[in-house]
C-alpha positions in Angstrom: -3.9 -36.3 -19.5 -3.2 -36.0 -15.7 -5.1 -33.2 -14.0 -2.5 -30.5 -13.2 -3.7 -30.1 -9.6 -3.4 -33.8 -8.7 0.1 -33.4 -7.3 -0.5 -29.9 -5.9 -2.2 -28.8 -2.7 -5.0 -26.3 -3.0 -5.2 -23.8 -0.2 -8.5 -23.6 1.7 -10.2 -20.4 2.9 -9.3 -21.3 6.5 -5.6 -21.7 5.6 -5.7 -18.5 3.5 -7.0 -16.6 6.6 -3.9 -17.7 8.5 -1.6 -16.6 5.7 1.3 -14.5 7.2 3.0 -11.4 5.8 5.9 -13.3 4.3 3.6 -15.9 2.6 1.3 -13.2 1.2 4.3 -11.2 -0.1 5.7 -14.4 -1.7 2.4 -15.1 -3.4 2.2 -11.6 -4.7 5.7 -11.9 -6.0 5.3 -15.3 -7.6 1.7 -15.3 -8.9 0.5 -11.7 -9.3 2.8 -8.7 -9.9 6.4 -9.0 -8.7 7.2 -5.3 -9.4 4.2 -4.0 -7.6 5.0 -6.2 -4.7 8.5 -4.6 -4.7 7.0 -1.1 -4.7 4.6 -1.9 -1.8 7.5 -3.3 0.2 9.9 -0.4 -0.7 7.3 2.2 0.3 6.3 0.4 3.5 2.9 -0.5 2.3 3.2 -4.3 2.7 1.0 -4.7 5.8 -1.2 -7.6 6.3 -4.6 -6.2 7.6 -7.0 -8.8 9.0 -9.9 -6.8 10.4 -11.7 -3.5 9.7 -14.5 -1.5 11.2 -15.6 2.0 10.1 -12.4 4.2 10.2 -10.1 1.6 11.8 -8.2 -1.4 10.4 -6.1 -3.9 12.4 -3.0 -5.7 11.2 -2.1 -9.3 12.2 -0.3 -8.1 15.2 -3.3 -6.3 16.5 -2.1 -2.8 15.8 -4.8 -0.2 14.9 -4.6 2.1 11.9 -6.8 5.0 10.8 -7.9 4.7 7.2 -7.6 8.2 5.6 -7.5 6.6 2.1 -11.0 5.1 2.2 -10.5 2.8 -0.7 -9.8 5.8 -3.0 -13.3 7.1 -2.2 -15.0 3.7 -2.1 -15.7 3.7 1.6 -17.9 6.7 2.2 -19.9 4.8 4.8 -16.8 3.1 6.4 -15.4 -0.4 6.5 -17.9 -3.3 6.9 -20.9 -1.0 7.5 -23.3 -3.0 9.7 -26.4 -1.5 8.2 -25.3 -2.7 4.7 -24.2 -6.1 5.9 -27.5 -6.6 7.8 -29.3 -5.7 4.5 -27.3 -8.3 2.7 -28.2 -10.9 5.2 -31.9 -10.3 4.4 -31.4 -11.2 0.8 -28.9 -14.1 1.0 -31.6 -16.6 0.1 -32.4 -14.9 -3.2 -31.0 -15.8 -6.6 -28.1 -13.5 -7.4 -28.0 -13.7 -11.2 -31.1 -14.5 -13.4 -30.8 -12.7 -16.7 -34.3 -13.5 -17.9 -36.1 -11.9 -15.0 -36.9 -8.5 -13.6 -35.0 -8.1 -10.3 -37.1 -5.9 -8.0 -34.0 -4.8 -6.1 -32.2 -3.7 -9.2 -35.2 -1.7 -10.3 -35.5 0.0 -6.9 -31.9 1.0 -6.9 -32.4 2.5 -10.4 -35.4 4.4 -9.1 -33.5 5.6 -6.1 -30.6 6.8 -8.3 -33.1 8.8 -10.4 -34.3 10.4 -7.1 -30.9 11.5 -5.8 -29.2 12.5 -9.1 -29.6 16.0 -10.5 -32.5 17.1 -12.7 -34.1 14.7 -15.1 -31.5 12.0 -15.1 -33.6 8.8 -15.3 -32.4 5.6 -17.0 -29.6 3.6 -15.4 -27.3 0.9 -16.7 -25.5 -1.2 -14.1 -22.1 -2.7 -14.4 -19.2 -3.6 -12.1 -16.7 -0.8 -11.9 -16.0 2.9 -12.7 -14.1 2.0 -15.9 -17.1 0.0 -17.1 -19.4 2.8 -16.3 -17.2 5.1 -18.5 -17.2 2.6 -21.3 -21.0 2.4 -21.3 -21.3 6.2 -21.1 -19.0 6.7 -24.1 -20.9 4.1 -26.1 -24.4 5.6 -25.4 -23.1 9.1 -26.2 -21.9 7.9 -29.6 -24.9 5.9 -30.6 -27.3 8.6 -29.3 -25.6 11.4 -31.2 -24.5 9.4 -34.2 -21.1 11.1 -33.8 -17.7 9.7 -32.7 -15.3 12.3 -31.2 -15.0 12.6 -27.5 -13.3 15.5 -25.8 -11.5 14.9 -22.5 -9.2 16.8 -20.2 -5.4 16.8 -19.6 -4.7 15.1 -16.2 -8.0 13.3 -16.3 -8.4 9.7 -15.1 -11.4 7.7 -16.2 -10.0 4.1 -16.0 -7.6 1.8 -17.7 -9.9 -0.3 -20.0 -9.4 0.7 -23.6 -12.1 3.2 -24.1 -11.7 4.8 -20.7 -7.9 4.9 -21.2 -8.3 6.7 -24.5 -10.0 9.6 -22.6 -7.5 9.5 -19.7 -5.1 12.4 -19.7 -1.7 10.9 -18.9 0.5 9.4 -21.6 2.3 7.1 -19.1 -0.7 4.8 -19.1 -1.3 5.1 -22.9 2.1 4.8 -24.5 2.3 1.0 -24.6 -1.3 0.4 -25.9 -1.4 2.6 -29.0 -3.4 3.1 -31.1 -6.0 4.4 -28.7 -9.7 4.5 -29.6 -9.7 7.1 -32.4 -11.1 10.6 -32.3 -10.3 11.3 -28.6 -9.3 15.0 -28.3 -7.6 16.5 -25.2 -8.1 20.0 -23.8 -6.7 21.6 -20.7 -8.8 21.1 -17.6 -10.7 24.2 -16.6 -10.1 26.0 -19.9 -13.4 27.0 -21.4 -11.7 28.8 -24.3 -9.9 25.7 -25.4 -13.1 23.7 -25.1 -14.9 26.2 -27.3 -12.2 26.1 -30.0 -12.5 22.3 -30.3 -16.3 22.5 -30.4 -16.0 25.1 -33.2 -13.4 23.1 -35.1 -15.1 19.7 -35.2 -18.7 18.9 -36.1 -18.3 15.2 -35.1 -18.1 15.6 -31.3 -20.4 13.2 -29.4 -19.5 14.1 -25.8 -17.2 16.0 -23.4 -16.3 13.8 -20.4 -15.1 15.6 -17.3 -14.5 15.1 -13.6 -16.1 17.9 -11.5 -12.9 17.6 -9.4 -10.0 15.7 -10.9 -9.1 12.9 -8.5 -6.0 11.1 -9.8 -4.9 14.3 -11.4 -4.1 15.5 -7.9 -7.4 16.7 -6.4 -7.7 19.6 -8.9 -10.6 22.0 -8.6 -11.7 23.8 -11.8 -12.5 27.6 -11.8 -15.8 28.6 -10.3 -18.7 28.0 -12.7 -16.6 25.9 -15.0 -19.0 23.0 -15.2 -22.1 25.2 -15.6 -20.4 27.1 -18.5 -19.1 23.9 -20.0 -22.6 22.4 -20.0 -23.9 25.6 -21.7 -21.2 25.3 -24.4 -21.9 21.6 -25.0 -25.6 22.3 -25.3 -25.0 25.1 -27.8 -23.0 22.7 -30.1 -25.2 19.7 -29.7 -22.6 17.8 -27.5 -23.4 15.6 -24.5 -21.8 16.4 -21.2 -20.6 13.2 -19.3 -19.9 13.9 -15.6 -17.5 11.3 -14.1 -18.7 11.3 -10.5 -17.1 8.0 -9.7 -14.9 9.4 -7.0 -16.8 12.7 -6.2 -20.2 11.2 -5.8 -22.4 10.0 -3.0 -21.7 12.7 -0.5 -17.9 12.9 -0.8 -17.7 16.6 -1.7 -20.4 17.8 0.6 -23.3 17.2 -1.9 -24.9 14.1 -3.2 -22.9 14.8 -6.3 -20.2 17.4 -7.0 -22.4 18.7 -10.0 -24.9 19.8 -7.4 -22.6 22.6 -6.2 -23.1 24.4 -9.5 -26.7 23.2 -10.2 -25.4 21.4 -13.2 -27.5 18.6 -14.8 -25.2 16.5 -17.0 -26.5 14.5 -19.9 -24.8 11.3 -18.6 -23.4 10.6 -15.1 -21.0 7.9 -14.2 -21.2 6.4 -10.6 -19.2 3.6 -8.9 -16.8 3.3 -6.0 -18.9 3.9 -2.9 -22.2 3.0 -4.5 -22.2 -0.4 -2.6 -20.4 1.0 0.5 -17.2 -0.6 -0.8 -18.5 -4.1 -0.1 -19.4 -5.4 -3.5 -18.2 -4.3 -7.0 -20.8 -2.1 -8.7 -20.8 0.7 -11.3 -23.5 2.6 -13.2 -24.2 5.3 -15.6 -27.5 7.3 -15.6 -28.8 9.3 -18.4 -31.8 11.3 -19.6 -34.9 9.6 -21.1 -34.4 11.1 -24.6 -30.8 10.0 -24.8 -31.6 6.5 -23.7 -34.4 6.2 -26.2 -32.3 7.6 -29.0 -29.6 5.0 -28.2 -31.4 1.9 -27.0 -35.1 2.7 -27.4 -36.0 -0.1 -29.9 -36.2 -3.9 -29.8 -33.4 -4.0 -32.2 -31.0 -2.1 -30.1 -32.1 -2.5 -26.4 -29.5 -5.2 -25.8 -26.5 -3.8 -27.7 -24.7 -3.1 -24.4 -25.1 -5.6 -21.5 -23.2 -6.9 -18.4 -23.4 -10.4 -16.9 -23.0 -9.3 -13.3 -24.4 -5.8 -13.7 -27.2 -5.1 -11.3 -27.0 -8.5 -9.5 -29.0 -8.9 -6.3 -26.2 -8.5 -3.8 -24.8 -5.4 -5.5 -28.3 -3.9 -5.8 -29.1 -4.6 -2.2 -25.8 -3.0 -1.1 -26.5 0.0 -3.3 -30.0 0.6 -1.8 -28.8 0.4 1.8 -25.8 2.6 1.1 -27.9 5.4 -0.3 -30.3 5.0 2.7 -27.5 5.1 5.2 -26.0 8.3 3.6 -29.4 10.0 3.6 -30.5 9.0 7.1 -27.2 10.1 8.6 -26.9 13.2 6.5 -23.3 12.3 5.5 -23.1 14.7 2.7 -23.5 17.6 5.1 -21.1 15.9 7.5 -18.6 15.8 4.7 -18.9 19.5 4.0 -18.6 20.5 7.6 -15.7 18.2 8.5 -14.0 19.0 5.2 -14.1 22.8 6.0 -12.7 22.0 9.5 -9.7 20.0 8.3 -9.0 22.2 5.3 -8.6 25.3 7.6 -6.1 23.3 9.7 -4.2 22.2 6.7 -4.0 25.7 5.2 -2.4 26.8 8.5 0.3 24.1 8.1 0.9 25.1 4.5 1.6 28.7 5.7 4.2 27.4 8.2 6.0 24.7 6.2 7.0 25.5 2.6 7.6 21.8 1.8 3.7 21.6 1.9 3.2 23.3 -1.5 -0.5 23.3 -1.7 -3.8 22.3 0.0 -6.9 22.0 -2.0 -10.2 20.1 -2.1 -13.9 20.2 -1.3 -15.7 18.3 1.5 -13.7 15.2 2.4 -11.9 15.0 -1.0 -8.6 16.8 -0.2 -5.2 16.9 -1.8 -1.9 17.8 -0.1 0.8 18.6 -2.7 4.4 18.5 -1.6 7.4 20.2 -3.3 9.7 17.9 -5.2 12.5 16.8 -3.0 16.0 17.9 -4.1 18.7 16.3 -2.1 22.1 16.2 -4.0 23.9 14.0 -1.5 21.3 11.2 -1.9 21.2 11.7 -5.7 24.9 11.0 -5.8 24.3 7.6 -4.3 21.6 6.5 -6.7 21.3 5.9 -10.4 18.9 8.0 -12.6 15.9 5.7 -12.3 16.2 5.7 -8.5 16.6 9.5 -8.5 13.4 9.8 -10.5 11.5 7.5 -8.2 12.5 9.6 -5.2 11.7 12.9 -7.0 8.3 11.7 -8.3 7.1 10.0 -5.2 7.4 12.7 -2.5 3.8 12.1 -1.5 4.4 8.4 -1.2 7.4 9.0 1.1 5.2 11.2 3.4 2.5 8.5 3.2 5.1 6.0 4.3 5.9 8.1 7.4 2.2 8.4 8.2 1.7 4.7 7.9 4.7 3.3 9.6 5.2 5.9 12.4 1.7 7.2 13.1 -0.5 4.3 11.9 -2.4 6.5 9.5 -3.2 5.1 6.0 -3.0 7.5 3.0 -1.7 7.3 -0.6 -0.6 9.4 -3.5 -2.7 10.2 -6.5 -1.9 8.3 -9.7 -1.4 11.2 -12.1 0.6 13.3 -9.6 2.5 11.2 -7.0 3.6 14.3 -5.1 0.0 14.7 -3.9 -1.4 12.7 -1.0 -5.1 12.2 -1.1 -7.2 12.5 2.0 -10.5 10.6 1.5 -11.6 9.1 4.8 -15.0 7.6 5.3 -17.5 10.4 5.8 -18.2 8.9 9.3 -14.7 10.1 10.5 -14.8 11.9 13.8 -13.3 15.3 14.6 -10.9 13.5 17.1 -9.7 11.3 14.3 -9.2 14.4 12.0 -7.2 16.1 14.7 -5.0 13.0 15.1 -4.2 13.1 11.4 -3.4 16.9 11.5 -1.2 16.4 14.6 0.7 13.6 12.9 1.3 15.5 9.7 2.5 18.6 11.7 4.9 16.4 13.7 6.3 15.1 10.4 6.7 18.6 9.0 8.3 19.9 12.3 10.8 17.0 12.4 11.6 17.1 8.7 11.4 20.7 7.4 13.6 19.9 4.4 12.3 16.3 4.2 16.0 15.2 4.1 15.9 12.5 6.8 12.7 11.0 5.4 14.2 11.0 1.9 17.4 9.3 3.2 15.4 6.6 4.8 13.3 6.1 1.6 16.5 5.9 -0.4 17.9 3.3 1.9 14.8 1.2 1.5 14.9 1.6 -2.3 18.5 0.6 -2.5 17.9 -2.4 -0.2 14.9 -3.5 -2.2 16.6 -3.2 -5.6 19.7 -5.1 -4.3 17.5 -7.9 -3.0 15.4 -8.0 -6.2 12.2 -7.2 -4.3 12.5 -10.4 -2.2 
């Protein structure tokens, strides 16, 4: 049989680096995800970025952009942090993956996590992503408690792998993959009475998994003391509390972890995103000693859950240096102070412009919710699907304006596309924060009803649909 690549030309890294916008778009369309490529193009997010440093990224034409998206909370220490890269250069001679060995870097990262996480959290399992961390957390909760039911919150987002998806609170992502992992029960976020009713009704609950602040749900903050009281309820009924700190952790909300704001010590905590400074995939969960020993504390069970790349040398080195950089530069306190500054400015804009429906957040994890656009003239020009796209993606339309007219990168939240997330690196300057505020205000001044922005978005959608995304 003839090798399939004999008559085809493989592309080298040097050639890939010279890939232009049109070629990259064509590769996305032909070999990856044609519909996503169409969405990116329609919303004006089909840029080709070639360089990044801290808060700034550059496109192929040399234009500078401020990154207020920050890799969905993965870039707490900025793009291509030199301190982390220098650390990686110190270990580039070491073996990266040796399963039958004790990697000193991995063990040090585990010790450092036990140092910075709340209370008596101690034992860490390393993996490669937030979804994997959630999967591991669900499994250890079930084996440790010998129970199977997991309670989760409406609007939650914990990932799209099967177990994580089963405790994600949006049917849009679940409907095509039924049946979900069984015995997953939903409660309203922030509702302690609903949580208590479920705990009273079922005696098979292993865990309650919750985000201290809902990220993809639209940057939703729970009532004051919600986490602390939820933890007390869980303890009362013998249920483990899993805190998903994948997006809120490592200084993002003004504390090492959002749980710290209420002095809550969860039984299990999930960490990922910025743990490696956004340079190398890494995820982890950390738990208490008695939970770990109950689950995996025997020779028979210690290897029931493993990960090939989990805790590899490069990821561990990046994790150690990221934690060190955050600590030495006091970035958690920086996030709190800068967050308070920009939130006060945004609240002023909300009071002046009704289209800006709500402003909420903590530290540098901020959500801007816009009112749903209603523009009958445009609706008459579009079919129902196109109308729904415009109505649901108000946030994306504003993000498009920020990107293409002000060179500021933002994005909408997955579970509420009318919300723009503001999650810049914690190293953002006050001057850069002011630039964002001024750009947003300029958009609101020029488009009080959002009509002209919507008309341009509708034109782009119609053009994209007619061309089939090409």
